[in-house]
C-alpha positions as CSV (number, residue, x, y, z in Angstrom):
1,X,0.0,0.0,0.0
2,X,1.1,3.5,-0.8
3,X,-0.3,6.6,0.8
4,X,0.5,10.3,0.4
5,X,-0.4,13.8,1.5
6,X,-1.9,15.5,-1.5
7,X,-2.5,19.2,-0.9
8,X,-3.0,18.5,2.8
9,X,-5.4,15.5,2.3
10,X,-4.7,11.8,2.9
11,X,-4.8,9.8,-0.3
12,X,-4.1,6.2,-1.4
13,X,-1.8,6.1,-4.4
14,X,-2.4,3.7,-7.3
15,X,-0.7,3.4,-10.7
16,X,-3.7,5.4,-12.1
17,X,-3.3,8.3,-9.5
18,X,-4.6,9.3,-6.1
19,X,-7.8,8.3,-4.3
20,X,-9.1,10.7,-1.6
21,X,-9.4,8.6,1.6
22,X,-12.1,10.7,3.2
23,X,-14.3,10.6,0.1
24,X,-13.7,6.9,-0.7
25,X,-14.4,5.9,2.9
26,X,-17.6,7.9,3.3
27,X,-15.9,10.1,5.9
28,X,-14.9,7.1,8.0
29,X,-11.4,8.6,8.2
30,X,-10.4,12.2,8.4
31,X,-8.6,14.0,5.6
32,X,-5.6,14.9,7.9
33,X,-2.7,12.7,6.8
34,X,-1.1,12.7,10.3
35,X,-4.3,11.4,11.9
36,X,-4.4,8.1,10.1
37,X,-1.5,6.7,12.2
38,X,-3.6,6.7,15.3
39,X,-6.0,4.2,13.6
40,X,-3.4,2.5,11.4
41,X,-4.6,-1.1,11.8
42,X,-8.2,-0.1,11.1
43,X,-7.1,1.9,8.1
44,X,-5.1,-0.9,6.6
45,X,-8.0,-3.3,7.0
46,X,-10.3,-0.8,5.2
47,X,-7.8,0.0,2.5
48,X,-7.3,-3.7,1.6
49,X,-10.9,-3.8,0.3
50,X,-11.5,-0.2,-0.7
51,X,-12.8,0.8,-4.1
52,X,-9.9,2.6,-5.7
53,X,-11.5,3.1,-9.1
54,X,-11.8,6.8,-8.7
55,X,-8.1,7.5,-8.8
56,X,-7.2,10.9,-10.3
57,X,-3.9,12.1,-11.7
58,X,-1.8,14.5,-9.5
59,X,1.3,16.6,-9.7
60,X,4.3,15.7,-7.5
61,X,4.6,19.4,-6.6
62,X,1.3,19.2,-4.8
63,X,2.5,16.5,-2.4
64,X,3.3,17.2,1.2
65,X,5.2,15.1,3.7
66,X,3.4,11.8,4.5
67,X,3.8,12.5,8.2
68,X,3.7,16.3,8.4
69,X,3.3,16.8,12.1
70,X,4.8,14.0,14.2
71,X,5.0,14.3,17.9
72,X,8.6,13.0,17.8
73,X,11.1,13.4,15.0
74,X,14.2,11.4,15.7
75,X,17.4,11.1,13.6
76,X,20.3,8.7,13.9
77,X,23.9,9.7,13.2
78,X,26.9,7.7,11.9
79,X,24.8,4.7,11.0
80,X,26.9,3.8,8.0
81,X,30.6,2.9,8.6
82,X,31.7,4.7,5.4
83,X,30.0,7.9,6.6
84,X,31.5,7.6,10.1
85,X,34.9,7.3,8.5
86,X,34.5,10.3,6.2
87,X,33.3,12.4,9.1
88,X,36.3,11.4,11.2
89,X,34.4,9.5,13.9
90,X,34.6,5.9,15.2
91,X,31.6,3.8,14.2
92,X,29.2,3.5,17.1
93,X,28.7,0.4,19.1
94,X,25.9,-0.4,21.5
95,X,23.7,2.7,20.9
96,X,24.0,5.0,17.9
97,X,24.1,8.8,18.4
98,X,20.5,10.1,18.3
99,X,19.3,13.7,18.0
100,X,16.0,15.4,17.3
101,X,14.9,17.5,14.4
102,X,12.2,20.0,14.8
103,X,8.8,19.4,13.1
104,X,8.8,23.0,11.7
105,X,11.6,21.9,9.3
106,X,9.4,19.3,7.6
107,X,8.4,19.8,4.0
108,X,7.2,17.9,1.0
109,X,9.1,16.1,-1.8
110,X,9.3,19.0,-4.3
111,X,10.4,22.3,-2.7
112,X,12.6,25.3,-2.7
113,X,15.0,25.6,0.3
114,X,16.4,29.0,1.3
115,X,20.1,28.6,2.3
116,X,21.0,30.1,5.7
117,X,23.1,33.2,5.4
118,X,26.8,32.6,6.1
119,X,26.2,28.9,6.3
120,X,27.6,25.7,4.7
121,X,24.6,23.6,3.9
122,X,25.2,19.9,3.3
123,X,23.1,17.0,2.0
124,X,22.3,13.6,3.6
125,X,19.9,11.2,1.8
126,X,18.2,8.8,4.3
127,X,15.6,6.1,4.6
128,X,12.8,7.4,6.8
129,X,10.5,5.2,9.0
130,X,7.1,6.2,10.2
131,X,5.7,4.4,13.2
132,X,2.2,2.8,12.9
133,X,1.7,1.1,16.3
134,X,2.9,2.2,19.8
135,X,6.3,0.7,20.5
136,X,7.7,0.3,24.0
137,X,10.5,-2.1,24.8
138,X,9.9,-3.9,21.5
139,X,11.9,-7.0,20.6
140,X,14.0,-6.6,17.4
141,X,12.2,-9.6,15.9
142,X,8.8,-7.8,16.3
143,X,9.9,-4.3,15.3
144,X,8.7,-4.3,11.7
145,X,5.1,-5.0,13.1
146,X,5.3,-1.4,14.5
147,X,6.2,0.3,11.2
148,X,3.5,2.0,9.2
149,X,5.8,2.5,6.2
150,X,8.9,3.9,4.7
151,X,9.6,7.1,2.8
152,X,12.6,9.1,1.4
153,X,14.1,11.8,3.5
154,X,16.9,14.5,3.3
155,X,18.6,15.5,6.5
156,X,19.9,18.8,5.3
157,X,22.6,20.1,7.6
158,X,24.1,23.6,8.1
159,X,27.6,22.7,9.2
160,X,28.7,26.1,10.6
161,X,26.0,26.2,13.2
162,X,26.4,22.4,13.8
163,X,30.0,22.8,14.8
164,X,29.7,26.0,16.7
165,X,29.9,26.3,20.5
166,X,31.3,23.9,23.1
167,X,29.2,21.0,21.8
168,X,27.7,20.2,18.4
169,X,24.3,21.8,17.6
170,X,22.8,18.9,15.7
171,X,19.2,19.7,16.3
172,X,19.2,23.4,15.5
173,X,21.6,23.0,12.5
174,X,19.3,20.4,10.9
175,X,16.1,22.2,11.5
176,X,16.0,25.3,9.3
177,X,12.8,25.6,7.3
178,X,12.7,23.0,4.6
179,X,15.6,21.0,6.0
180,X,13.5,17.8,6.6
181,X,11.8,17.1,3.2
182,X,10.0,13.7,3.1
183,X,8.0,11.8,0.5
184,X,6.9,11.4,-2.2
185,X,4.8,8.6,-0.7
186,X,4.8,6.3,2.3
187,X,5.2,2.6,1.3
188,X,4.2,-0.2,3.6
189,X,7.0,-2.8,4.4
190,X,5.1,-5.6,2.7
191,X,5.5,-3.9,-0.7
192,X,9.3,-4.6,-0.7
193,X,11.0,-7.9,-1.5
194,X,13.4,-7.1,1.4
195,X,12.7,-3.8,3.4
196,X,16.2,-4.2,5.0
197,X,18.0,-3.9,1.6
198,X,17.0,-0.7,-0.2
199,X,19.3,1.3,-2.5
200,X,19.7,5.0,-1.8
201,X,21.1,7.7,-4.1
202,X,21.6,11.5,-4.0
203,X,22.7,13.8,-6.8
204,X,23.5,17.5,-7.1
205,X,22.8,19.0,-10.5
206,X,22.7,15.6,-12.0
207,X,26.1,14.4,-10.5
208,X,25.7,11.4,-8.2
209,X,27.2,12.2,-4.8
210,X,25.8,9.4,-2.7
211,X,25.1,5.7,-3.4
212,X,24.5,3.1,-0.8
213,X,22.1,0.4,0.5
214,X,20.3,0.0,3.8
215,X,22.0,-3.4,4.0
216,X,25.0,-1.4,5.1
217,X,23.2,0.2,8.2
218,X,25.2,-0.5,11.4
219,X,21.9,-0.5,13.2
220,X,19.1,-1.9,11.0
221,X,15.5,-0.5,11.2
222,X,14.4,-3.3,13.6
223,X,17.5,-2.7,15.7
224,X,16.9,1.0,15.9
225,X,13.3,0.5,16.9
226,X,14.2,-2.0,19.6
227,X,17.0,0.2,21.1
228,X,15.0,3.4,21.0
229,X,11.8,1.9,22.4
230,X,13.7,0.7,25.4
231,X,14.4,4.3,26.2
232,X,11.3,6.1,25.2
233,X,7.9,5.2,23.7
234,X,7.6,5.5,20.0
235,X,4.2,6.8,19.1
236,X,2.0,6.4,16.1
237,X,3.1,8.9,13.4
238,X,6.5,9.4,14.9
239,X,9.3,9.8,12.3
240,X,12.7,8.2,12.4
241,X,15.6,9.3,10.0
242,X,17.9,6.2,9.9
243,X,21.2,7.7,8.8
244,X,23.1,8.5,5.6
245,X,25.8,6.7,3.6
246,X,29.1,8.3,2.6
247,X,29.4,11.1,0.0
248,X,28.3,14.2,2.0
249,X,29.9,17.5,1.3
250,X,31.7,17.6,4.7
251,X,33.7,14.5,3.9
252,X,35.0,15.7,0.5
253,X,38.3,17.1,-0.5
254,X,37.8,20.0,-1.0
255,X,34.6,20.2,1.0
256,X,31.6,21.1,-1.0
257,X,28.4,22.9,0.0
258,X,25.0,23.6,-1.6
259,X,24.7,26.9,-3.5
260,X,21.7,28.9,-4.8
261,X,20.4,27.3,-8.0
262,X,21.6,23.8,-7.1
263,X,19.1,21.0,-7.6
264,X,19.3,18.1,-5.0
265,X,17.6,14.8,-6.0
266,X,17.3,12.0,-3.4
267,X,15.9,8.6,-4.1
268,X,15.2,5.3,-2.3
269,X,14.5,2.2,-4.2
270,X,10.8,1.3,-4.5
271,X,9.6,4.6,-3.0
272,X,10.5,7.5,-5.3
273,X,12.4,10.7,-5.2
274,X,12.7,14.1,-3.5
275,X,13.7,17.2,-5.5
276,X,14.9,20.3,-3.7
277,X,16.1,23.5,-5.4
278,X,18.3,25.8,-3.4
279,X,17.7,29.5,-3.3
280,X,19.4,32.5,-1.8
281,X,18.7,33.9,1.7
282,X,15.1,35.1,2.1
């Protein structure tokens, strides 16, 4: 199953287009895309037998984030060994570094991003997980049962602010407006041959700068859910950025940063792409 946020309304996505859930369900479910995660099992049961014949074409530019207002937006750092190496860190053991991004930074899959003045903005393509069932002290073997679906994310990062002060400012530096694009759709895990082995790519102006696979995650999606849920409850609709492979601007020689006019395209196998255009300071 694929769902999306089309102009602020929850839709089911088919090869023919989008089906408005509130209309197709006779107002059984609200139009708010975020609200569906509180009734995820009920929604999945309904969607399995829903009449999807009324699908209508849509434009990718009209899509928003599939989880636009989560209560918790968590992100994992250094979760690929090659990225830990390029960043000059030791690969984590036991528990990965985890930080929060602020929900006001969330945007949809096709957007313009204003670059912060005096900053050095970097790219990080990531697989993003949205929680569908409450998770508290979940066993790794059961973790996929708590996932609503997967989507594509960019963890845009302003490195000057990130590295300022006596300790890194991960949360603030990764939470400027538009720094957490997600989409284009949310895909349920059963749609993949292997949800633990998905290819990721990122390009800048058509040049591929990142290429990896979630097979290379140090902590897999189930491992992350198990470890995080032992510390805090993961709630329906919560968002988890799972980490980025090597190839970010920070790790290049010379280092490279996004500039006005750059087009950033991020993909995850079986889900789709994000497309961000950088603009000057607004």
